[in-house]
MDAnalysis code that builds the backbone (N, CA, C; Angstrom):
import MDAnalysis as mda
import numpy as np

u = mda.Universe.empty(633, n_residues=211, atom_resindex=np.repeat(np.arange(211), 3), trajectory=True)
u.add_TopologyAttr("name", ["N", "CA", "C"] * 211)
u.add_TopologyAttr("resid", np.arange(1, 212))
u.add_TopologyAttr("resname", ["MET", "ASN", "PRO", "ARG", "PHE", "GLN", "ILE", "GLU", "VAL", "ASP", "GLY", "GLN", "PRO", "ARG", "GLU", "ALA", "GLU", "LEU", "ARG", "PHE", "GLY", "THR", "ASP", "ALA", "ASP", "ALA", "ARG", "LEU", "LEU", "THR", "ARG", "TRP", "ARG", "PHE", "PRO", "ILE", "GLY", "HIS", "GLY", "GLU", "ASN", "GLU", "ALA", "ILE", "PRO", "ASP", "ALA", "LEU", "GLU", "TYR", "ALA", "ARG", "LEU", "ALA", "SER", "LYS", "ARG", "TRP", "ARG", "TYR", "TYR", "ARG", "GLN", "THR", "GLY", "ALA", "THR", "VAL", "ALA", "SER", "LEU", "ALA", "GLU", "LEU", "SER", "GLY", "CYS", "ILE", "ARG", "ARG", "ASP", "PRO", "LYS", "ALA", "GLU", "VAL", "ALA", "MET", "ILE", "LEU", "VAL", "ALA", "GLY", "ALA", "THR", "TRP", "ARG", "THR", "ALA", "THR", "PRO", "ILE", "LEU", "GLY", "PHE", "ALA", "TYR", "PHE", "ARG", "ARG", "SER", "TRP", "SER", "HIS", "HIS", "LEU", "ILE", "VAL", "ASP", "PHE", "LEU", "SER", "ALA", "HIS", "PRO", "ARG", "VAL", "ILE", "ASP", "GLY", "LYS", "PRO", "GLU", "ARG", "ILE", "ARG", "GLY", "VAL", "GLY", "THR", "GLY", "LEU", "ILE", "ASN", "GLN", "LEU", "VAL", "ALA", "VAL", "ALA", "GLU", "ALA", "MET", "LYS", "ILE", "PRO", "CYS", "ILE", "TRP", "GLY", "GLU", "ALA", "THR", "SER", "HIS", "SER", "ALA", "PRO", "PHE", "TYR", "GLN", "ARG", "ALA", "LEU", "GLY", "VAL", "GLU", "LYS", "ILE", "LEU", "ASP", "HIS", "PHE", "PHE", "ILE", "GLU", "ASP", "GLU", "VAL", "MET", "GLN", "HIS", "CYS", "ARG", "ASP", "GLU", "LEU", "ARG", "ARG", "SER", "ARG", "GLU", "GLN", "MET", "LEU", "ALA", "ARG", "LYS", "SER", "ALA", "ARG"])
u.atoms.positions = np.array([
    [1.365, 2.782, -3.372],
    [2.521, 3.072, -2.453],
    [3.611, 2.604, -3.349],
    [4.453, 3.763, -3.598],
    [5.768, 3.294, -4.396],
    [7.141, 2.932, -3.667],
    [7.521, 1.671, -3.901],
    [8.588, 0.553, -3.327],
    [10.000, 1.698, -3.000],
    [10.377, 2.770, -3.462],
    [11.304, 3.398, -3.874],
    [11.204, 5.218, -3.232],
    [11.788, 5.664, -2.375],
    [11.876, 6.827, -2.460],
    [13.254, 7.845, -2.246],
    [13.227, 9.084, -2.630],
    [14.622, 9.862, -2.575],
    [15.014, 10.071, -1.140],
    [16.243, 10.138, -1.202],
    [17.394, 10.538, 0.078],
    [18.343, 11.006, -0.384],
    [19.115, 11.414, 0.612],
    [20.607, 11.714, -0.004],
    [21.551, 11.144, 0.721],
    [22.549, 10.943, 0.047],
    [23.776, 10.288, 0.677],
    [25.433, 11.188, 0.655],
    [25.997, 11.281, 1.866],
    [26.871, 12.355, 1.182],
    [26.898, 13.119, 0.003],
    [26.095, 14.296, 0.350],
    [25.498, 14.679, -0.527],
    [24.738, 14.815, -2.171],
    [24.452, 13.621, -2.282],
    [24.285, 12.919, -3.344],
    [23.079, 12.257, -3.247],
    [21.690, 12.505, -4.569],
    [20.944, 11.792, -4.536],
    [21.015, 10.528, -4.201],
    [20.240, 9.591, -3.617],
    [20.115, 7.771, -3.512],
    [18.914, 7.441, -3.547],
    [18.604, 6.076, -3.746],
    [17.387, 6.016, -3.391],
    [17.644, 4.626, -2.238],
    [16.578, 5.296, -1.190],
    [15.911, 4.044, -0.325],
    [14.972, 3.210, -0.912],
    [14.842, 1.943, -0.325],
    [13.421, 1.366, -0.934],
    [12.685, 0.709, 0.579],
    [11.522, 0.637, -0.227],
    [10.510, 0.469, 1.335],
    [9.618, -0.517, 1.501],
    [9.289, -1.478, 2.324],
    [8.593, -2.464, 2.582],
    [7.687, -2.501, 3.607],
    [7.022, -3.586, 4.236],
    [6.200, -3.663, 5.119],
    [7.481, -4.405, 6.046],
    [7.589, -4.054, 7.008],
    [8.026, -4.913, 8.184],
    [7.535, -6.906, 8.459],
    [8.468, -7.693, 8.327],
    [8.096, -8.882, 9.031],
    [8.889, -9.287, 10.483],
    [8.249, -10.254, 11.321],
    [9.307, -10.965, 11.820],
    [10.444, -10.708, 12.328],
    [11.164, -11.322, 11.224],
    [12.487, -11.201, 10.707],
    [12.992, -9.506, 11.138],
    [12.130, -8.703, 10.624],
    [12.440, -7.323, 10.671],
    [12.837, -6.567, 12.313],
    [11.168, -7.286, 12.875],
    [11.241, -6.891, 14.547],
    [12.401, -7.861, 14.946],
    [12.766, -8.513, 14.747],
    [13.715, -9.171, 15.624],
    [15.200, -8.413, 15.081],
    [15.431, -7.353, 14.219],
    [16.729, -6.587, 13.873],
    [16.373, -5.683, 14.559],
    [15.437, -5.107, 14.598],
    [15.172, -4.001, 15.507],
    [16.136, -4.084, 16.965],
    [15.586, -5.105, 17.656],
    [16.293, -5.254, 19.018],
    [17.944, -5.110, 19.408],
    [18.186, -5.560, 17.534],
    [20.199, -5.329, 17.770],
    [20.487, -4.134, 17.304],
    [19.875, -3.352, 17.433],
    [20.314, -1.492, 17.286],
    [20.626, -1.370, 18.385],
    [22.744, -0.907, 17.807],
    [23.456, -0.994, 18.770],
    [23.972, 0.668, 18.835],
    [24.540, 1.229, 19.311],
    [25.500, 2.429, 19.294],
    [26.276, 2.621, 21.209],
    [27.812, 2.660, 19.925],
    [28.866, 2.911, 21.503],
    [28.329, 3.970, 22.357],
    [28.203, 3.257, 23.681],
    [27.833, 4.475, 24.707],
    [29.051, 5.747, 24.646],
    [28.768, 7.100, 24.324],
    [29.707, 8.132, 25.000],
    [29.859, 8.492, 23.412],
    [29.889, 7.769, 22.273],
    [29.954, 8.268, 21.016],
    [28.857, 8.799, 20.465],
    [28.730, 10.038, 20.177],
    [27.808, 10.978, 19.423],
    [26.879, 11.580, 20.336],
    [27.007, 12.937, 20.021],
    [26.445, 13.518, 21.134],
    [24.971, 13.662, 20.933],
    [24.371, 13.674, 19.535],
    [23.113, 13.631, 19.710],
    [22.104, 12.900, 20.492],
    [21.366, 13.548, 21.124],
    [19.962, 13.151, 21.941],
    [19.342, 12.237, 21.915],
    [18.916, 12.305, 19.808],
    [18.246, 11.469, 19.792],
    [18.656, 10.217, 19.685],
    [19.878, 9.667, 19.921],
    [19.996, 8.459, 19.914],
    [19.477, 7.885, 20.836],
    [19.683, 8.038, 21.929],
    [18.619, 6.918, 23.155],
    [17.415, 6.733, 22.931],
    [16.846, 7.552, 22.138],
    [15.230, 7.711, 21.554],
    [15.156, 6.636, 21.053],
    [16.243, 7.043, 19.802],
    [16.023, 5.921, 18.729],
    [16.140, 3.980, 18.959],
    [17.376, 4.088, 20.377],
    [17.259, 2.707, 20.240],
    [16.326, 2.066, 21.155],
    [15.289, 2.979, 21.989],
    [14.570, 2.606, 22.819],
    [13.163, 2.392, 21.835],
    [13.334, 3.443, 20.653],
    [12.011, 2.461, 19.918],
    [11.576, 1.620, 19.731],
    [13.393, 1.271, 18.770],
    [13.598, 0.451, 17.833],
    [12.904, -0.867, 18.815],
    [13.515, -0.968, 20.715],
    [13.115, -2.167, 21.379],
    [11.678, -2.019, 21.753],
    [11.162, -0.862, 21.857],
    [9.946, -1.077, 21.967],
    [8.873, -1.692, 20.961],
    [9.031, -1.186, 19.903],
    [8.752, -1.280, 18.458],
    [8.821, -3.028, 18.466],
    [9.880, -3.331, 18.626],
    [9.961, -5.246, 18.210],
    [9.005, -5.589, 19.405],
    [8.747, -5.088, 20.765],
    [8.429, -5.633, 21.803],
    [6.749, -5.592, 21.738],
    [5.954, -4.723, 21.019],
    [4.483, -4.409, 20.594],
    [4.300, -5.193, 19.503],
    [5.311, -5.343, 18.638],
    [5.418, -6.051, 17.224],
    [4.722, -7.708, 17.718],
    [5.891, -7.968, 18.388],
    [5.366, -9.224, 18.954],
    [4.126, -9.588, 20.130],
    [3.789, -8.721, 20.530],
    [2.249, -8.767, 21.232],
    [1.384, -9.008, 20.680],
    [1.360, -7.957, 19.526],
    [-0.090, -8.026, 18.761],
    [0.257, -9.129, 17.677],
    [1.713, -9.946, 17.287],
    [1.838, -11.026, 16.555],
    [0.736, -12.288, 17.188],
    [0.999, -12.224, 18.466],
    [0.766, -13.029, 19.360],
    [-0.950, -13.481, 19.123],
    [-1.540, -12.464, 18.993],
    [-2.994, -11.734, 18.995],
    [-3.881, -12.061, 17.314],
    [-2.549, -12.306, 16.385],
    [-2.799, -12.243, 15.499],
    [-3.445, -11.339, 14.582],
    [-2.825, -10.115, 15.247],
    [-3.116, -8.480, 14.825],
    [-2.195, -8.081, 14.308],
    [-1.281, -8.406, 13.159],
    [-0.565, -7.925, 12.159],
    [-0.484, -7.918, 10.957],
    [-0.328, -7.062, 10.265],
    [-0.457, -7.436, 9.049],
    [0.936, -7.082, 8.652],
    [1.608, -7.685, 6.731],
    [2.404, -7.004, 6.173],
    [2.215, -6.872, 4.834],
    [1.349, -6.306, 4.095],
    [1.145, -6.030, 3.602],
    [-0.137, -5.011, 3.127],
    [-0.591, -4.027, 2.379],
    [-1.509, -3.495, 2.148],
    [-2.822, -4.382, 1.785],
    [-2.194, -5.452, 1.068],
    [-2.950, -6.446, 0.629],
    [-4.102, -7.300, 2.229],
    [-3.118, -7.593, 2.385],
    [-3.418, -7.678, 4.466],
    [-4.565, -7.334, 5.119],
    [-4.178, -5.966, 4.861],
    [-4.468, -4.969, 5.599],
    [-6.315, -4.848, 4.979],
    [-6.294, -4.508, 3.936],
    [-7.612, -4.512, 3.265],
    [-8.281, -5.731, 3.790],
    [-8.154, -6.908, 3.792],
    [-8.577, -8.121, 3.903],
    [-9.338, -7.963, 5.473],
    [-8.347, -7.539, 6.487],
    [-8.765, -7.452, 7.631],
    [-9.924, -6.205, 7.695],
    [-9.732, -5.228, 7.246],
    [-10.598, -4.443, 7.031],
    [-12.585, -4.895, 6.584],
    [-12.045, -5.545, 5.382],
    [-13.087, -6.747, 4.889],
    [-13.776, -6.850, 5.758],
    [-13.158, -8.275, 6.675],
    [-13.638, -9.178, 7.976],
    [-13.897, -7.984, 8.907],
    [-13.481, -7.264, 9.320],
    [-14.042, -6.307, 10.227],
    [-13.358, -5.158, 10.437],
    [-14.366, -4.406, 10.005],
    [-14.472, -2.668, 9.874],
    [-13.792, -2.290, 10.637],
    [-13.618, -2.763, 12.227],
    [-13.235, -2.160, 13.143],
    [-12.023, -2.661, 13.773],
    [-11.168, -3.307, 12.809],
    [-10.468, -3.876, 13.212],
    [-8.944, -3.104, 13.686],
    [-8.463, -3.214, 14.602],
    [-7.219, -2.699, 14.844],
    [-5.752, -3.192, 14.756],
    [-5.185, -2.647, 13.573],
    [-4.141, -3.533, 13.195],
    [-2.500, -3.343, 13.190],
    [-1.396, -3.685, 14.138],
    [-0.320, -2.970, 13.819],
    [0.693, -3.528, 12.740],
    [1.308, -2.330, 12.167],
    [2.274, -2.848, 10.871],
    [3.800, -1.946, 11.067],
    [5.013, -2.183, 9.942],
    [5.791, -2.131, 10.632],
    [6.547, -1.659, 8.541],
    [6.913, -0.483, 8.970],
    [7.415, 0.048, 7.564],
    [8.694, 0.491, 7.384],
    [9.722, -0.353, 6.884],
    [11.536, -0.385, 6.951],
    [11.555, 0.067, 6.043],
    [12.543, 0.919, 5.926],
    [13.451, 1.887, 4.719],
    [14.809, 1.530, 4.807],
    [14.960, 0.896, 4.192],
    [16.163, 0.223, 3.200],
    [17.150, 0.355, 2.218],
    [18.601, 0.508, 2.807],
    [19.440, 0.866, 1.579],
    [19.485, 0.242, 0.346],
    [19.641, 0.711, -0.814],
    [20.067, -0.074, -2.004],
    [21.244, -0.242, -2.300],
    [22.314, 0.155, -1.668],
    [23.708, -0.048, -1.982],
    [24.478, -0.828, -0.786],
    [25.478, -1.041, -0.916],
    [26.431, -1.877, 0.012],
    [26.671, -0.695, 1.326],
    [26.294, -0.766, 2.687],
    [26.124, -0.115, 3.718],
    [26.535, -1.277, 4.774],
    [26.761, -0.506, 5.567],
    [26.834, -1.153, 7.331],
    [25.835, -0.749, 7.886],
    [24.862, -0.197, 7.334],
    [23.449, 0.382, 7.716],
    [22.358, -0.460, 7.084],
    [22.214, -1.273, 6.622],
    [20.975, -1.783, 5.446],
    [19.977, -1.566, 5.992],
    [19.214, -1.569, 7.190],
    [18.161, -0.854, 8.088],
    [18.025, 0.610, 8.512],
    [17.836, 1.707, 7.192],
    [18.068, 2.933, 7.611],
    [16.952, 3.684, 8.652],
    [16.141, 2.852, 8.740],
    [15.079, 3.565, 9.883],
    [13.463, 2.711, 9.069],
    [12.521, 2.831, 10.060],
    [11.296, 2.364, 10.133],
    [10.511, 2.890, 10.972],
    [9.329, 2.976, 10.865],
    [7.902, 3.415, 11.713],
    [6.860, 2.256, 11.957],
    [6.562, 2.219, 13.196],
    [5.798, 1.145, 13.856],
    [4.648, 2.013, 13.652],
    [3.253, 1.392, 13.344],
    [1.899, 2.472, 13.630],
    [0.959, 1.537, 13.413],
    [-0.345, 1.882, 13.489],
    [-1.314, 0.791, 13.861],
    [-2.669, 1.313, 12.833],
    [-3.490, 0.618, 12.540],
    [-4.543, 1.155, 12.212],
    [-5.459, 1.248, 12.819],
    [-6.412, 2.224, 13.493],
    [-7.095, 2.280, 14.754],
    [-8.352, 1.698, 14.479],
    [-9.555, 1.458, 15.003],
    [-11.015, 1.089, 15.246],
    [-12.045, 2.334, 13.777],
    [-11.185, 3.121, 14.618],
    [-11.885, 4.265, 13.518],
    [-11.019, 4.684, 12.293],
    [-10.395, 4.123, 12.041],
    [-10.091, 4.208, 10.712],
    [-8.783, 4.815, 10.167],
    [-7.819, 5.625, 11.655],
    [-7.575, 6.485, 11.372],
    [-5.366, 5.763, 11.695],
    [-4.525, 6.078, 11.293],
    [-3.393, 5.930, 11.406],
    [-2.659, 6.428, 12.789],
    [-1.954, 5.506, 13.586],
    [-1.524, 6.041, 14.621],
    [-0.083, 5.496, 14.454],
    [0.557, 6.558, 14.789],
    [2.349, 6.488, 14.614],
    [2.837, 6.245, 16.168],
    [3.462, 4.885, 16.604],
    [3.745, 5.075, 17.531],
    [5.451, 4.965, 17.901],
    [6.015, 4.368, 16.396],
    [7.300, 4.576, 16.729],
    [8.003, 5.452, 15.272],
    [8.615, 6.142, 15.160],
    [8.999, 6.673, 13.857],
    [11.129, 6.876, 14.472],
    [11.823, 5.904, 13.524],
    [13.172, 6.631, 13.935],
    [14.137, 5.874, 12.487],
    [15.200, 6.917, 12.454],
    [16.094, 6.921, 11.947],
    [16.874, 5.592, 12.031],
    [17.999, 4.615, 12.101],
    [19.079, 4.096, 12.545],
    [19.937, 4.948, 13.388],
    [20.603, 4.871, 14.492],
    [21.173, 5.480, 15.297],
    [22.395, 5.915, 14.296],
    [23.422, 5.020, 13.308],
    [24.089, 5.773, 12.505],
    [23.860, 6.800, 11.680],
    [22.413, 6.675, 11.397],
    [21.587, 7.381, 10.180],
    [21.804, 8.923, 11.367],
    [21.482, 8.950, 12.165],
    [21.405, 10.189, 13.229],
    [22.727, 10.411, 13.362],
    [23.518, 9.988, 13.393],
    [24.891, 10.158, 13.915],
    [25.737, 10.719, 12.701],
    [25.355, 10.372, 11.240],
    [25.596, 10.885, 10.403],
    [27.476, 10.129, 9.865],
    [27.363, 9.215, 10.979],
    [28.593, 8.287, 10.289],
    [28.106, 6.891, 10.216],
    [29.224, 6.111, 9.481],
    [30.476, 6.657, 8.465],
    [29.725, 7.440, 7.439],
    [28.147, 7.201, 6.853],
    [27.821, 8.034, 5.731],
    [26.585, 9.149, 6.376],
    [26.476, 10.303, 5.205],
    [25.678, 11.274, 5.842],
    [24.456, 11.165, 5.120],
    [23.580, 10.467, 5.724],
    [22.570, 10.433, 5.335],
    [21.322, 11.090, 5.424],
    [20.368, 11.961, 4.560],
    [19.498, 12.808, 5.027],
    [17.960, 12.383, 4.450],
    [17.143, 12.392, 4.972],
    [15.999, 12.320, 4.095],
    [15.073, 11.019, 5.145],
    [15.588, 10.308, 5.393],
    [15.177, 8.777, 6.078],
    [13.816, 8.931, 6.704],
    [13.550, 10.144, 7.504],
    [12.504, 10.204, 8.475],
    [11.288, 10.965, 7.565],
    [11.798, 12.007, 6.605],
    [10.864, 12.599, 6.125],
    [10.411, 11.474, 4.964],
    [11.564, 10.630, 4.267],
    [10.726, 9.978, 3.316],
    [9.564, 9.027, 4.353],
    [9.727, 8.360, 5.381],
    [8.825, 7.295, 6.034],
    [7.874, 7.966, 6.155],
    [7.633, 9.717, 6.835],
    [6.347, 10.168, 7.116],
    [5.709, 9.928, 5.491],
    [6.198, 10.450, 4.320],
    [5.337, 10.557, 3.271],
    [4.737, 8.915, 2.556],
    [5.543, 8.218, 2.879],
    [5.682, 7.038, 2.920],
    [3.831, 6.470, 3.301],
    [4.138, 6.842, 4.655],
    [2.741, 6.541, 5.046],
    [1.542, 7.074, 5.035],
    [1.477, 8.729, 4.412],
    [0.582, 9.155, 3.604],
    [0.399, 8.256, 2.673],
    [1.313, 7.511, 1.971],
    [1.013, 7.340, 0.532],
    [0.000, 5.781, 0.913],
    [0.172, 5.168, 2.354],
    [-1.193, 4.337, 2.723],
    [-2.045, 4.632, 2.865],
    [-2.005, 5.633, 3.905],
    [-3.067, 6.192, 3.754],
    [-4.073, 6.481, 2.979],
    [-3.332, 7.159, 2.087],
    [-3.961, 7.409, 0.569],
    [-4.595, 5.991, -0.398],
    [-3.793, 5.124, -0.110],
    [-4.213, 4.031, -0.426],
    [-5.507, 3.468, 0.132],
    [-5.881, 3.196, 1.328],
    [-6.416, 3.061, 2.131],
    [-7.508, 3.502, 2.197],
    [-7.426, 4.769, 1.801],
    [-8.744, 5.918, 1.709],
    [-8.233, 6.394, 3.351],
    [-7.420, 6.388, 4.227],
    [-7.726, 6.774, 5.729],
    [-7.255, 8.188, 5.470],
    [-8.215, 8.980, 6.403],
    [-8.280, 10.818, 6.645],
    [-7.312, 11.404, 7.412],
    [-6.715, 10.371, 8.116],
    [-6.153, 11.280, 9.428],
    [-4.727, 10.618, 10.098],
    [-3.545, 10.773, 10.114],
    [-2.447, 9.886, 10.878],
    [-1.666, 11.001, 11.980],
    [-2.145, 10.382, 13.096],
    [-1.535, 10.889, 14.037],
    [-0.503, 10.661, 14.883],
    [0.070, 10.991, 16.013],
    [1.154, 10.612, 17.025],
    [1.519, 11.596, 17.686],
    [2.953, 11.083, 18.910],
    [3.035, 11.784, 19.814],
    [4.571, 12.138, 19.390],
    [4.735, 13.499, 19.788],
    [6.025, 14.160, 19.833],
    [6.642, 14.552, 20.926],
    [7.940, 14.563, 20.718],
    [8.729, 14.571, 22.114],
    [9.279, 15.968, 21.740],
    [10.354, 16.139, 23.112],
    [10.829, 17.576, 22.673],
    [11.674, 17.414, 21.363],
    [12.434, 16.033, 21.492],
    [13.826, 16.006, 20.720],
    [13.001, 15.781, 19.065],
    [11.751, 15.273, 18.977],
    [11.543, 15.024, 17.441],
    [10.148, 15.884, 16.988],
    [9.770, 16.843, 17.724],
    [8.892, 17.865, 17.712],
    [9.652, 19.030, 16.632],
    [10.744, 18.992, 16.796],
    [11.152, 20.113, 15.000],
    [11.329, 19.285, 14.268],
    [11.573, 18.154, 13.997],
    [11.339, 17.305, 13.040],
    [10.555, 16.828, 12.416],
    [9.219, 16.918, 13.623],
    [7.973, 16.989, 12.575],
    [7.305, 18.284, 11.740],
    [7.896, 19.394, 12.830],
    [7.638, 20.747, 12.350],
    [8.064, 20.755, 10.773],
    [9.553, 20.624, 10.609],
    [10.049, 20.659, 9.334],
    [9.560, 19.516, 7.927],
    [9.255, 18.374, 8.486],
    [8.843, 17.104, 7.761],
    [7.200, 17.537, 7.157],
    [6.384, 18.031, 8.003],
    [5.023, 18.418, 7.649],
    [4.703, 19.696, 7.236],
    [6.196, 20.501, 7.538],
    [5.267, 22.046, 6.812],
    [4.662, 22.914, 7.234],
    [4.905, 22.547, 8.760],
    [4.061, 23.214, 10.235],
    [4.674, 24.191, 10.825],
    [4.417, 25.277, 11.596],
    [5.120, 26.145, 12.508],
    [5.530, 25.717, 13.378],
    [4.136, 24.980, 14.253],
    [4.441, 24.741, 15.871],
    [3.934, 23.267, 15.744],
    [4.458, 22.447, 16.516],
    [3.926, 21.287, 17.119],
    [4.688, 21.149, 18.533],
    [3.483, 20.753, 19.044],
    [3.798, 20.330, 20.634],
    [4.068, 18.743, 20.849],
    [3.214, 18.141, 21.979],
    [3.635, 16.571, 22.140],
    [2.675, 15.896, 21.178],
    [1.699, 16.335, 19.926],
    [1.000, 15.553, 19.411],
    [0.893, 15.851, 17.749],
    [1.121, 15.342, 16.859],
    [1.035, 15.880, 15.188],
    [-0.175, 15.393, 14.595],
    [-0.573, 16.279, 13.940],
    [-1.903, 15.629, 12.827],
    [-1.122, 15.931, 11.800],
    [-1.735, 14.518, 10.528],
    [-1.259, 14.858, 9.394],
    [-2.644, 14.646, 8.631],
    [-3.441, 15.595, 8.317],
    [-4.917, 15.476, 7.494],
    [-4.887, 16.915, 6.706],
    [-6.130, 16.789, 5.880],
    [-6.351, 17.959, 5.053],
    [-4.962, 18.579, 4.555],
    [-4.285, 19.843, 5.243],
    [-3.430, 20.784, 3.694],
    [-1.992, 19.992, 4.606],
    [-1.896, 19.518, 5.600],
    [-0.723, 19.224, 5.634],
    [-0.437, 17.835, 4.740],
    [-1.829, 16.916, 4.859],
    [-1.671, 15.703, 4.191],
    [-1.010, 15.699, 2.760],
    [-1.613, 16.836, 2.239],
    [-1.586, 17.188, 0.488],
    [-0.457, 17.788, 0.802],
    [0.392, 18.494, 1.388],
    [1.893, 19.176, 1.629],
    [2.269, 17.861, 1.830],
    [2.516, 16.869, 2.437],
    [3.492, 15.241, 2.053],
    [3.004, 14.481, 0.891],
    [1.773, 14.561, 0.478],
    [1.699, 13.883, -0.881],
    [2.465, 14.867, -2.016],
    [2.308, 16.196, -2.148],
    [3.203, 17.049, -2.928],
    [4.352, 16.955, -2.505],
    [5.152, 16.338, -1.563],
    [6.329, 16.229, -1.383],
    [6.968, 15.299, -1.759],
    [6.058, 13.742, -1.643],
    [6.057, 12.552, -2.081],
    [6.061, 12.550, -3.837],
    [4.843, 13.352, -4.525],
    [5.024, 13.483, -5.815],
    [6.551, 14.474, -6.591],
    [6.901, 15.115, -5.767],
    [8.431, 15.554, -6.290],
    [9.481, 15.006, -6.143],
    [9.311, 14.277, -5.507],
    [10.496, 13.518, -5.084],
    [10.779, 12.405, -6.163],
    [9.520, 11.328, -6.516],
    [9.615, 10.259, -7.500],
    [9.964, 11.074, -8.854],
    [9.307, 12.513, -9.309],
    [10.161, 12.930, -10.370],
    [11.003, 13.544, -10.203],
    [11.617, 13.702, -9.352],
    [13.214, 13.848, -9.117],
    [14.175, 12.956, -9.690],
    [13.541, 11.335, -9.057],
    [13.998, 10.219, -9.184],
    [13.793, 9.576, -10.489],
    [12.506, 10.165, -11.594],
    [12.706, 9.603, -12.677],
    [13.319, 10.199, -13.727],
    [13.611, 11.978, -12.983],
    [14.583, 12.502, -14.131],
    [15.727, 12.021, -14.284],
    [16.533, 11.591, -13.117],
    [17.674, 11.340, -12.579],
    [18.020, 10.277, -13.629],
    [16.744, 8.991, -13.466],
    [17.031, 7.949, -14.367],
    [16.883, 8.375, -15.698],
    [16.061, 8.971, -16.036],
    [15.823, 9.504, -17.724],
    [17.089, 9.909, -18.361],
    [18.136, 10.584, -17.351],
    [18.890, 11.273, -17.539],
    [20.653, 10.202, -17.924],
    [20.316, 9.224, -17.371],
    [21.687, 8.237, -17.552],
    [21.566, 7.511, -18.854],
])
């Protein structure tokens, strides 16, 4: 799993930094705010609710000792109990000075059957609103990084629920024609995400070598 992935900020390529979330990150999610009456994107209320619910579920799993904060911890849990169900958070952070240091997150679980279940995935409301910076690619980057986690752990399938607001996003991110209330990332769809992640890494390397 690469700790950085490419996004776009005000029309220019930039890099976001990925990390596994901690208790501190879960607390930060409860502080996501967006002024009522500002912005008309219907996904913003969902983002605020997802952040709150993800933090609440993280605390529950944390109390039962069923959270991990690295691939090494996840591997250790699976070695000890092949049917272990554990929760994780991936956090996408900015690599530049910005009013939105946490650009987005994904809260997900490893199931007893060795799949990944995405419970909540969202960009920050300011990213969704496009102000003060127009940031694109955070959600797709998180999806592709989830695929990288699955690849590292030899997990064959990622799945989750899609709402009426998020279904069009998953269609674009996964390169599929139609998604209803669930999405599945496996086989050809997972390969599509791998290809997109590889293309993003190649573009980042090309930009760095051209400096």
